[in-house]
C-alpha positions in Angstrom: 91.4 112.9 88.5 92.7 111.5 91.8 93.1 107.7 91.9 92.6 105.2 94.7 94.7 102.1 95.6 92.7 100.0 93.1 93.7 102.3 90.2 90.2 103.7 89.8 88.7 107.1 90.5 89.0 108.1 94.2 85.7 107.8 95.9 84.5 110.0 98.8 85.4 108.7 102.3 82.9 110.6 104.4 80.8 113.8 104.4 79.5 113.4 108.0 81.7 114.1 109.7 83.4 115.9 106.8 86.9 114.4 106.5 90.0 114.8 104.5 92.9 117.2 104.9 90.9 119.7 102.8 87.6 118.8 104.6 86.0 118.0 101.3 85.1 114.4 102.2 88.0 112.9 100.2 91.4 111.5 101.3 93.3 113.7 98.9 96.7 115.1 99.7 99.0 117.9 98.7 102.3 119.4 99.6 100.8 121.2 102.6 99.5 117.9 104.0 102.5 116.9 106.1 100.7 113.9 107.6 99.6 112.5 104.3 95.9 111.9 105.2 95.2 109.3 102.5 93.8 106.2 104.2 90.0 106.1 104.5 89.4 104.1 107.6 86.4 103.2 109.8 87.2 104.0 113.4 87.2 101.4 116.1 87.3 102.0 119.9 90.6 100.0 120.0 92.2 102.2 117.3 91.0 105.5 118.9 92.4 104.5 122.2 95.7 103.5 120.5 96.0 106.8 118.7 95.3 108.7 121.8 98.0 106.7 123.6 100.4 107.8 120.9 99.7 111.5 121.4 97.0 111.9 118.7 93.6 112.3 120.4 91.0 111.8 117.7 88.2 111.6 120.3 88.1 115.1 121.6 86.5 117.8 119.4 88.6 120.8 118.3 86.1 123.2 116.7 88.9 125.6 115.7 90.1 123.0 113.2 86.6 121.9 112.2 87.3 118.6 114.0 84.2 117.1 115.5 85.9 114.3 117.5 85.4 110.8 116.4 83.7 107.7 117.7 83.7 104.0 116.6 82.0 103.6 113.3 83.0 107.1 111.9 84.9 107.1 108.7 88.0 109.3 108.6 91.0 110.0 106.4 94.0 108.9 108.5 97.6 109.7 108.2 99.1 106.7 106.5 102.0 106.6 109.0 99.5 106.3 111.9 97.6 103.6 110.1 100.8 101.7 109.5 101.9 102.1 113.1 98.5 100.7 114.2 98.9 97.9 111.7 102.3 96.9 113.1 100.7 96.9 116.6 97.7 94.8 115.5 95.1 97.5 116.0 94.7 98.9 112.4 91.1 100.0 111.7 89.3 98.7 108.6 89.9 100.6 105.4 87.8 101.4 102.4 90.1 100.8 99.4 87.9 102.7 96.9 88.3 105.9 99.0 92.0 105.4 100.0 94.3 107.5 97.8 96.9 105.7 95.7 99.7 107.7 97.5 99.2 105.3 100.5 101.0 102.7 98.5 104.3 104.7 98.8 104.2 103.9 102.5 102.2 100.6 103.0 101.7 97.6 100.7 98.5 96.8 99.0 98.4 93.5 100.8 98.5 95.3 104.2 95.5 97.4 103.2 93.7 94.4 101.7 93.9 92.5 105.0 91.7 95.2 106.5 89.4 96.1 103.6 85.7 96.6 103.9 83.1 97.5 101.3 82.5 101.1 100.4 78.8 100.6 100.8 
């Protein structure tokens, strides 16, 4: 069983668009996930522009990688390092703690995530 940052069972982040490193809807990770895609976040226009300015365009679709392109309001499993970078720049998107993998706590504090939490509903 995978756990979230609350210490309970990891909930799904999103199935439409299907997210997660494994494209199974969950922010799970493994040794092949170099980016550590463990933060379930709700995209904002501000964050999407920020990410593109840092060389990671999350807006443009890339069908080869089953990547639909994202828009504000979409839920997505982000690389924890990108979320932290956005946090430090004041543009971190909201997070769903119930769907954020506990491994995120190796890179960011629970308080940082808590500042940006939203309900999983």
